[in-house]
Each structure stands twice: as structure tokens, then as C-alpha cells.
C-alpha positions in Angstrom: 8.6 -34.4 58.3 10.5 -31.1 58.0 13.2 -32.9 55.9 10.5 -34.1 53.6 9.1 -30.6 53.2 12.6 -29.2 52.5 13.3 -32.0 50.0 9.9 -31.2 48.3 10.8 -27.6 48.0 14.3 -28.4 46.6 12.8 -30.9 44.1 10.1 -28.4 43.1 12.8 -25.7 42.6 14.9 -28.0 40.5 11.9 -29.0 38.4 11.2 -25.3 37.7 14.9 -24.8 36.7 14.9 -27.8 34.4 11.7 -27.0 32.7 12.3 -24.4 30.0 10.2 -21.2 29.8 8.6 -19.0 32.3 6.3 -20.6 34.9 3.6 -18.7 36.6 3.6 -20.8 39.7 4.0 -19.4 43.2 6.1 -20.8 46.0 3.2 -22.8 47.5 2.5 -24.5 44.2 6.1 -25.3 43.7 6.3 -26.8 47.2 3.2 -28.9 46.6 4.3 -30.1 43.2 7.8 -30.9 44.7 6.1 -32.9 47.5 4.0 -34.9 45.1 7.1 -35.5 43.0 8.9 -36.7 46.1 6.1 -39.1 47.0 6.1 -40.5 43.4 9.9 -40.9 43.5 9.7 -42.6 46.8 7.0 -45.0 45.7 8.9 -45.9 42.5 12.1 -46.4 44.5 10.2 -48.6 47.0 8.7 -50.7 44.2 12.1 -51.2 42.7 13.4 -52.3 46.1 16.0 -49.5 46.5 14.6 -48.0 49.7 11.5 -46.9 51.7 9.0 -44.4 50.4 10.3 -41.6 52.7 13.9 -42.6 52.5 16.0 -40.3 50.3 18.1 -42.2 47.8 19.6 -41.4 44.4 17.0 -43.3 42.3 14.1 -41.9 44.2 15.5 -38.4 43.9 16.0 -38.6 40.2 12.5 -40.0 39.7 11.1 -37.3 42.0 12.7 -34.6 39.9 11.4 -36.1 36.7 7.9 -36.5 38.1 8.0 -32.9 39.4 9.1 -31.6 36.0 6.1 -33.4 34.4 3.8 -32.0 37.2 5.0 -28.4 36.7 4.4 -28.8 32.9 0.9 -30.1 33.6 0.1 -27.4 36.1 1.3 -24.7 33.6 -0.9 -26.2 30.9 -3.9 -26.1 33.2 -3.2 -22.6 34.4 -2.6 -21.3 30.9 -5.8 -22.9 29.6 -7.8 -21.2 32.4 -6.2 -17.8 31.8 -7.0 -18.0 28.0 -10.6 -19.0 28.7 -11.1 -16.1 31.2 -9.9 -13.5 28.7 
């Protein structure tokens, strides 16, 4: 479980580094988006038969990072829209 959380944090941090521009997400949001990306990557890898959902493998890691980048972009769009409405 601790390894899964650490992997989620690493994947979330990588997603923030890969996505261009400034993100206004905190550490907790990064962790949560990285964890969701990890689960998505694990599910895709499991469906392709390369490993278990919670097993760290190359394909699952790549898919997890891509999913986390998309999630960070989506979260930024939602946060940006809320901030522009509140002004």
C-alpha cells in the first residue's frame, strides 16, 4: 500500500513535469491524480495481460503517466473555470 502511494506521488509529479505551463495544484491533488493514473495504468496493463492491477510494470507505468497528464490537464481546466467564474 505504501509503495502504491509512493508510485502515485511519483507518477503525479512526472505528469506535472510533462504537462507544459504552471499548474495550480497542491501536493494532495498531485498525489490523488497520480494514484488515479496508477489505477488506470494498472487496469489497462491488466486488460492487456501484462500484469496485475497493482503490479508495477513498464506498460502500466507509461499508461499511468499518460493518464495522470490528462487528469492534471482536466483538473486545471476545472480549477481555472471556477476561478474565472468567481471573479
